C-alpha positions in Angstrom: -80.2 44.4 331.0 -76.9 42.7 330.8 -76.9 42.9 327.0 -77.7 46.5 327.1 -74.9 47.2 329.4 -72.6 45.2 327.3 -73.6 47.1 324.1 -73.1 50.4 325.9 -69.7 49.4 327.1 -68.7 48.4 323.6 -69.8 51.7 322.2 -67.9 53.6 324.8 -64.8 51.6 324.0 -65.2 52.3 320.3 -65.7 56.0 320.9 -62.5 56.1 323.0 -60.5 54.3 320.3 -61.8 56.7 317.7 -60.9 59.7 319.8 -57.4 58.5 320.5 -56.8 57.9 316.8 -58.1 61.3 315.9 -55.7 62.9 318.3 -52.7 61.1 316.9 -53.5 62.3 313.4 -54.1 65.8 314.6 -50.7 66.0 316.4 -47.9 68.1 314.7 -45.5 66.0 312.8 -48.1 63.4 312.4 -48.6 64.2 308.7 -45.7 64.8 306.5 -46.0 68.3 305.0 -46.4 68.2 301.2 -44.2 70.6 299.4 -46.2 73.1 297.6 -45.1 73.3 293.9 -43.1 76.4 293.3 -43.6 78.0 289.9 -40.4 78.0 288.1 -39.7 81.4 286.4 -40.2 81.1 282.7 -37.9 83.1 280.7 -39.9 85.7 278.9 -39.2 85.5 275.1 -37.2 88.4 273.9 -38.3 90.0 270.7 -35.5 89.7 268.2 -35.1 93.0 266.3 -36.4 92.5 262.8 -34.5 94.2 260.1 -36.7 96.9 258.4 -37.1 96.2 254.7 -35.1 98.7 252.7 -37.0 100.1 249.7 -35.1 99.3 246.6 -35.0 102.2 244.2 -37.3 101.6 241.3 -36.2 103.0 238.0 -38.5 105.7 236.8 -40.1 104.8 233.5 -38.6 106.9 230.7 -41.1 108.4 228.3 -40.3 107.1 224.9 -40.4 109.8 222.3 -43.6 109.6 220.4 -43.8 110.5 216.8 -45.3 113.9 216.3 -48.8 113.6 214.9 -49.1 115.2 211.5 -51.8 117.9 211.5 -55.1 116.8 210.0 -55.8 118.4 206.6 -59.3 119.6 206.1 -60.6 118.2 202.8 -62.7 121.2 201.8 -59.8 123.7 202.5 -57.4 121.5 200.6 -59.8 121.3 197.6 -60.3 125.1 197.5 -56.5 125.7 197.7 -55.7 123.2 195.0 -58.4 124.5 192.6 -57.4 128.2 192.9 -53.6 127.6 193.5 -52.7 128.6 189.9 -55.3 131.2 189.2 -55.2 133.1 192.5 -52.0 131.9 194.1 -54.0 130.5 197.0 -52.6 128.1 199.5 -54.0 125.8 202.2 -52.9 128.0 205.2 -54.7 131.0 203.8 -58.0 129.1 203.3 -57.9 127.5 206.8 -57.0 130.8 208.3 -60.1 132.5 206.8 -62.2 129.6 208.1 -60.8 129.9 211.6 -61.7 133.6 211.6 -65.3 132.6 211.2 -65.8 132.5 207.4 -67.7 129.5 206.1 -66.2 127.5 203.2 -69.1 128.3 201.0 -68.5 132.1 201.4 -64.7 131.5 200.9 -65.5 129.6 197.6 -67.8 132.4 196.4 -65.1 135.0 197.2 -62.6 133.0 195.2 -64.9 132.8 192.2 -65.5 136.6 192.4 -61.7 137.3 192.7 -61.2 135.1 189.7 -63.9 136.9 187.7 -62.4 140.3 188.6 -59.0 139.0 187.4 -57.7 139.3 191.0 -55.4 137.2 193.2 -55.2 136.1 196.8 -54.9 139.7 197.9 -58.1 140.7 196.2 -59.7 137.6 197.8 -58.7 138.9 201.2 -60.2 142.3 200.4 -63.5 140.7 199.3 -63.7 138.6 202.5 -62.9 141.7 204.6 -65.7 143.6 202.8 -68.1 140.7 203.4 -67.3 140.7 207.1 -67.7 144.5 207.5 -70.5 144.9 205.0 -68.6 147.8 203.3 -67.9 147.1 199.6 -67.0 150.6 198.7 -63.3 149.8 198.4 -63.9 147.2 195.6 -64.7 148.6 192.1 -66.7 146.4 189.8 -66.1 146.0 186.1 -68.7 148.6 185.3 -67.0 151.1 187.5 -69.7 151.0 190.2 -69.5 149.7 193.8 -71.9 147.3 195.4 -74.0 148.0 198.5 -74.4 144.5 199.8 -73.1 141.0 199.3 -75.9 139.8 197.0 -75.5 142.8 194.7 -71.8 142.3 194.7 -72.0 138.6 193.6 -74.5 139.4 190.9 -72.4 142.2 189.5 -69.2 140.1 189.5 -70.5 136.7 188.4 -73.7 137.6 186.5 -75.8 134.6 185.5 -73.0 132.2 186.4 -73.3 132.9 190.1 -75.5 129.8 190.5 -72.8 127.6 189.1 -69.8 129.2 190.7 -70.1 127.8 194.2 -68.4 125.3 196.5 -70.5 122.4 195.3 -69.1 122.8 191.8 -65.6 122.4 193.1 -66.2 119.5 195.5 -68.2 117.5 192.9 -65.4 118.0 190.3 -67.8 119.7 187.9 -65.9 122.9 187.9 -62.7 121.1 187.1 -64.3 119.3 184.1 -65.7 122.6 182.8 -62.3 124.2 183.2 -60.6 121.4 181.3 -63.2 121.7 178.5 -62.6 125.5 178.3 -58.9 124.9 178.0 -59.5 122.3 175.2 -61.7 124.8 173.4 -59.1 127.5 173.6 -56.5 125.2 172.3 -58.7 124.2 169.4 -59.5 127.8 168.6 -55.7 128.6 168.7 -55.0 125.7 166.4 -57.7 126.8 163.9 -56.5 130.3 163.8 -53.0 129.1 163.0 -54.1 126.6 160.4 -53.0 127.5 156.8 -49.9 129.2 157.9 -46.4 127.9 157.5 -43.7 127.9 160.1 -42.9 131.6 159.4 -46.5 132.6 160.0 -47.3 133.2 156.2 -50.2 131.5 154.4 -49.4 128.4 152.3 -50.9 130.0 149.2 -50.1 133.6 148.2 -53.0 136.0 148.5 -53.3 136.5 144.7 -53.4 132.9 143.9 -55.8 132.2 146.7 -58.2 134.8 145.2 -57.9 133.4 141.7 -58.5 129.9 143.1 -61.7 131.1 144.7 -62.9 132.8 141.4 -62.3 129.6 139.6 -64.4 127.7 142.1 -67.2 130.2 141.7 -67.1 130.1 137.9 -65.6 133.5 137.5 -62.3 132.3 136.0 -61.2 132.7 132.3 -63.4 130.9 129.7 -62.5 127.5 128.4 -62.3 129.0 124.8 -60.9 132.3 123.6 -63.4 135.2 123.3 -63.2 135.3 119.4 -64.0 131.7 119.0 -67.0 132.0 121.2 -68.3 135.0 119.1 -67.8 133.2 115.8 -69.7 130.2 117.2 -72.7 132.3 118.1 -72.9 134.9 115.2 -69.7 134.9 113.2 -69.2 134.6 109.3 -70.3 131.4 107.7 -67.7 129.3 106.0 
């Protein structure tokens, strides 16, 4: 029992000490107040005005003058114009103009040949193409004095049997030019033969009378080698 009482008394003492200590700590001024940290105002960053970029004026590109392109020359129109330039007075612009109006180069070539056969020119060529387009050939008189009723009859009457050769192919292949050169050479040869035997004044080298006597001698019709009397004596004259 004594021990129990002693323990109880000790516990009571300890409890009292603990309570006294707690009251001291709980009294005002017992604990030093801790200063709450104050937030220092931070200076807000000011946005510095940025200079707006100025657009530098760009030099506009200057268009360099380009060389004018030369118009393309159509080879078929050029060949037709060159071939009939002297005979019909035809030029490239006229040929290409007819083609742009809807005429084929084959028809233009045939009309050129017909105009040449009729001893016409570029104007007659235009009339022929106009007649081909309208189908009325009454305005063109053929060499026989008649007029054609259609294009086929017109070609046949003007070109005859040569119509198969007088076409565009003959010009483009060069065959027509060769034939033309051959005809010119034949005409020159014929002219040279007709003028042969004439002097510069146009007179024959041998006078007409002498030329005739010369021919008679060649045929055996000239004077006999012996006089007529001697020949008679030789055949049936007096004996010596």
